[in-house]
Backbone bond lengths (Angstrom), bond angles and torsions (degrees), N, CA, C in turn:
res aa  C-N    CA-C-N  psi(-1)  N-CA   C-N-CA  omega(-1)  CA-C   N-CA-C  phi
1 X - - - 1.442 - - 1.529 110.66 -
2 X 1.351 116.57 -41.79 1.461 119.05 -179.96 1.516 111.39 -63.05
3 X 1.339 116.45 -38.87 1.462 119.62 179.52 1.528 110.66 -65.72
4 X 1.318 117.47 -41.05 1.465 120.81 177.48 1.520 110.65 -64.40
5 X 1.316 116.76 -40.66 1.463 121.12 176.27 1.524 110.05 -61.00
6 X 1.341 115.95 -39.87 1.459 120.79 179.43 1.514 113.51 -61.04
7 X 1.340 117.11 -29.31 1.466 120.14 177.45 1.529 111.29 -65.41
8 X 1.309 116.27 -29.81 1.466 120.77 -179.15 1.526 112.57 -83.95
9 X 1.335 116.34 -41.10 1.468 118.72 -169.81 1.524 114.12 -121.71
10 X 1.329 118.46 -2.91 1.468 121.58 -176.23 1.521 110.47 94.22
11 X 1.325 115.18 158.01 1.464 121.08 -172.68 1.532 113.29 -60.64
12 X 1.336 116.70 -54.47 1.468 118.47 -176.58 1.530 111.90 -66.96
13 X 1.320 117.21 -35.77 1.464 119.46 177.69 1.528 110.77 -67.31
14 X 1.322 116.96 -33.43 1.464 119.80 175.82 1.523 110.57 -64.90
15 X 1.331 115.78 -42.27 1.470 120.09 176.83 1.520 110.33 -61.94
16 X 1.333 116.43 -43.86 1.464 121.45 179.17 1.523 111.44 -61.57
17 X 1.318 116.78 -49.21 1.462 120.21 -177.85 1.528 111.53 -63.89
18 X 1.337 116.85 -45.56 1.465 120.08 178.71 1.525 110.47 -62.68
19 X 1.328 116.45 -40.63 1.463 120.47 179.30 1.518 112.66 -65.07
20 X 1.337 116.36 -42.55 1.465 120.06 179.25 1.525 111.75 -64.01
21 X 1.320 115.99 -44.70 1.465 119.23 179.27 1.522 110.25 -64.49
22 X 1.331 116.42 -42.44 1.464 120.39 177.06 1.522 111.72 -62.49
23 X 1.335 116.16 -42.18 1.466 120.28 179.83 1.525 111.34 -64.01
24 X 1.325 117.38 -40.34 1.467 120.26 177.62 1.527 111.42 -63.27
25 X 1.320 116.11 -40.87 1.463 120.01 177.25 1.522 111.00 -63.44
26 X 1.310 116.45 -47.48 1.467 120.36 179.28 1.524 110.84 -63.08
27 X 1.320 117.26 -39.30 1.466 120.79 178.01 1.526 110.57 -60.57
28 X 1.324 116.37 -43.00 1.466 119.97 179.09 1.524 111.33 -63.85
29 X 1.318 116.99 -38.56 1.467 120.69 -178.76 1.530 111.15 -75.93
30 X 1.341 116.47 -38.67 1.468 120.52 -172.79 1.520 114.32 -88.75
31 X 1.321 118.44 -7.68 1.463 120.94 -175.05 1.526 113.65 -49.44
32 X 1.341 120.39 -43.12 1.469 118.58 179.77 1.537 114.14 -60.67
33 X 1.328 117.94 -23.98 1.463 120.44 -177.84 1.515 114.63 -103.38
34 X 1.332 118.30 13.88 1.462 120.65 -176.23 1.525 112.77 -64.60
35 X 1.313 118.51 -28.42 1.463 119.70 179.40 1.527 110.36 -62.69
36 X 1.328 116.92 -35.77 1.475 120.13 176.69 1.520 110.07 -66.06
37 X 1.334 117.02 -41.45 1.460 120.87 178.04 1.527 110.00 -58.67
38 X 1.311 117.21 -49.62 1.463 120.80 -178.13 1.525 111.58 -62.75
39 X 1.322 117.30 -37.32 1.464 119.73 -177.68 1.531 111.92 -72.99
40 X 1.326 117.94 -25.30 1.462 121.45 -177.42 1.525 113.80 -100.76
41 X 1.314 118.21 -9.54 1.459 122.21 -172.57 1.528 113.32 -53.38
42 X 1.301 117.57 -42.84 1.467 121.24 -179.19 1.517 113.79 -71.48
43 X 1.319 117.75 -14.51 1.471 121.67 -177.71 1.532 112.48 -96.04
44 X 1.315 117.79 -9.34 1.464 121.46 -177.39 1.528 108.91 -75.15
45 X 1.348 117.71 125.71 1.466 118.89 175.87 1.533 110.10 -59.96
46 X 1.325 117.88 133.20 1.465 121.30 -175.46 1.531 114.08 -54.36
47 X 1.326 118.14 -35.29 1.462 119.15 -177.83 1.523 112.06 -63.79
48 X 1.333 118.35 -23.97 1.460 120.01 178.26 1.530 111.85 -70.28
49 X 1.316 116.48 -20.86 1.458 120.46 178.84 1.534 111.77 -75.17
50 X 1.331 117.02 -7.03 1.458 120.83 175.33 1.527 111.97 -70.12
51 X 1.321 116.81 -9.95 1.467 120.16 177.98 1.526 111.12 -57.29
52 X 1.318 117.31 -38.75 1.470 120.88 179.95 1.521 112.64 -61.43
53 X 1.349 118.19 -54.67 1.462 118.73 177.26 1.529 113.28 -61.62
54 X 1.318 117.74 -32.84 1.465 119.85 177.36 1.526 111.22 -64.10
55 X 1.323 116.57 -43.20 1.465 120.19 178.08 1.526 109.82 -62.20
56 X 1.328 116.90 -43.35 1.466 120.30 179.15 1.529 110.70 -62.66
57 X 1.328 116.88 -42.54 1.462 120.71 179.10 1.514 112.88 -64.12
58 X 1.329 116.42 -42.66 1.463 120.65 178.68 1.529 109.89 -64.25
59 X 1.324 116.78 -42.86 1.463 120.08 179.03 1.520 110.49 -62.46
60 X 1.325 116.84 -41.47 1.464 120.93 177.78 1.532 110.74 -60.45
61 X 1.334 116.87 -44.31 1.461 120.06 178.91 1.528 111.71 -63.62
62 X 1.325 116.61 -36.18 1.465 120.06 176.33 1.534 109.78 -62.46
63 X 1.326 116.03 -45.80 1.465 120.46 -179.52 1.534 110.63 -59.26
64 X 1.329 116.85 -36.86 1.458 120.42 -179.09 1.526 113.51 -78.56
65 X 1.337 117.25 -39.09 1.466 119.72 -170.95 1.520 114.59 -86.25
66 X 1.312 118.71 -32.07 1.468 119.96 -176.80 1.531 112.03 -58.98
67 X 1.331 119.75 -46.30 1.472 117.96 179.06 1.529 112.93 -63.07
68 X 1.318 117.37 -30.57 1.466 120.99 -177.18 1.522 112.75 -82.43
69 X 1.332 116.37 -39.91 1.465 120.58 -173.91 1.519 113.70 -101.76
70 X 1.311 117.13 -22.08 1.458 121.49 -171.33 1.521 108.88 94.66
71 X 1.319 115.77 158.56 1.465 120.91 -175.37 1.532 111.49 -63.04
72 X 1.339 117.46 -47.91 1.470 120.33 -176.54 1.524 111.54 -63.82
73 X 1.329 117.53 -45.38 1.464 120.39 -179.00 1.527 111.55 -66.63
74 X 1.322 116.79 -44.27 1.462 119.84 -179.73 1.523 110.62 -64.45
75 X 1.327 116.48 -42.37 1.465 119.80 179.33 1.519 110.78 -63.20
76 X 1.322 117.41 -40.42 1.468 121.22 178.37 1.527 110.44 -61.95
77 X 1.323 116.92 -46.27 1.462 120.80 179.46 1.531 111.08 -63.37
78 X 1.318 116.68 -41.41 1.466 120.65 179.10 1.525 110.46 -63.95
79 X 1.313 116.83 -46.36 1.471 120.40 -179.99 1.515 111.47 -62.84
80 X 1.316 117.64 -40.81 1.459 120.74 178.38 1.530 110.59 -61.48
81 X 1.320 116.32 -45.42 1.463 120.26 178.27 1.517 112.52 -63.01
82 X 1.323 116.51 -42.88 1.461 119.91 179.76 1.522 111.60 -67.72
83 X 1.332 116.61 -39.26 1.461 120.16 179.77 1.526 111.30 -66.12
84 X 1.325 117.10 -44.78 1.463 120.42 178.07 1.530 110.52 -61.47
85 X 1.322 116.09 -43.30 1.466 120.13 177.72 1.523 110.98 -63.18
86 X 1.323 117.22 -41.32 1.463 121.63 -179.64 1.524 111.26 -62.30
87 X 1.331 117.29 -40.99 1.466 119.68 178.65 1.522 111.02 -63.38
88 X 1.328 117.42 -40.26 1.465 120.96 178.54 1.523 110.36 -65.06
89 X 1.333 116.16 -46.11 1.469 119.95 -179.57 1.528 111.02 -63.84
90 X 1.339 117.22 -39.37 1.470 120.73 176.39 1.516 110.77 -61.89
91 X 1.314 116.52 -45.00 1.463 121.00 -178.11 1.531 111.05 -61.87
92 X 1.315 115.88 -38.11 1.464 120.88 -178.82 1.529 112.71 -82.34
93 X 1.326 117.01 -17.69 1.463 119.31 -173.07 1.519 109.86 65.90
94 X 1.316 115.70 38.68 1.467 121.65 -173.78 1.522 112.03 -66.08
95 X 1.323 114.71 155.27 1.467 124.09 174.56 1.524 113.08 59.85
96 X 1.320 116.13 29.53 1.456 120.60 176.18 1.514 114.63 78.72
97 X 1.317 117.90 9.69 1.466 120.65 179.12 1.528 110.32 -86.27
98 X 1.313 115.38 162.24 1.456 120.45 178.95 1.524 109.59 -63.78
99 X 1.335 115.97 140.27 1.465 121.38 -179.49 1.525 109.71 -79.75
100 X 1.330 115.86 133.51 1.462 123.08 174.71 1.526 106.91 -124.61
101 X 1.345 117.30 100.65 1.465 120.02 -175.56 1.528 112.45 -57.11
102 X 1.316 114.31 145.26 1.459 122.64 -179.83 1.524 109.75 -66.78
103 X 1.311 116.34 136.33 1.464 122.33 179.06 1.526 109.09 -111.73
104 X 1.326 115.78 151.00 1.460 120.68 177.78 1.529 110.85 -60.50
105 X 1.330 116.67 -37.12 1.469 119.53 178.68 1.528 110.90 -64.09
106 X 1.318 117.86 -30.79 1.467 121.22 176.14 1.522 110.34 -66.31
107 X 1.321 115.94 -42.56 1.453 119.79 178.18 1.533 110.39 -61.70
108 X 1.320 116.64 -42.43 1.459 120.95 178.24 1.530 110.20 -61.01
109 X 1.323 117.14 -42.86 1.457 121.27 178.17 1.513 112.04 -60.79
110 X 1.332 117.53 -42.45 1.459 121.25 178.71 1.526 110.32 -65.82
111 X 1.338 117.06 -41.17 1.467 120.65 178.96 1.529 110.24 -62.69
112 X 1.327 117.21 -44.61 1.466 120.14 179.43 1.530 111.13 -63.88
113 X 1.319 116.04 -41.41 1.461 119.62 177.77 1.528 110.39 -64.05
114 X 1.332 116.57 -40.89 1.465 120.48 178.65 1.530 110.69 -63.25
115 X 1.325 116.83 -39.90 1.467 119.80 177.06 1.530 110.77 -63.74
116 X 1.317 116.90 -42.73 1.456 120.14 176.62 1.520 111.24 -63.23
117 X 1.319 117.11 -40.56 1.465 120.70 178.15 1.519 109.98 -63.45
118 X 1.309 116.38 -41.57 1.473 120.27 178.87 1.528 110.59 -61.48
119 X 1.325 116.23 -39.95 1.464 120.02 178.57 1.532 110.40 -63.84
120 X 1.331 116.63 -41.49 1.469 120.48 178.76 1.536 111.10 -66.37
121 X 1.326 115.77 -43.51 1.459 120.55 -174.93 1.520 111.98 -74.53
122 X 1.332 117.97 -16.51 1.470 121.28 -179.22 1.524 111.84 -70.14
123 X 1.308 117.02 -20.20 1.483 120.43 -177.10 1.502 111.42 -83.17
């Protein structure tokens, strides 16, 4: 959907429009809990606020890659990247989350997924 929107308004404008609509929806849902947000805002480590730019960047990449690769290929590549990143973050216990050490079977799973992605992207 974001890629189709990008055809009408351009990549960054598609990211902006999708983000604004998403933010309005979240604002409507989260309004009852805003007092908690305000009370905790000063305690949030600044690096955690990078989640917003990361979401915008990922959405922008989706807008660019889907028309070129197709939905299935782009989604496969995105999932592979996110899964590999997730395994690294789990292993490190990044961002204050519980550490989950990397397992050899996890590496095998990523390799198999990468091979499947390569097969999809070869077409």
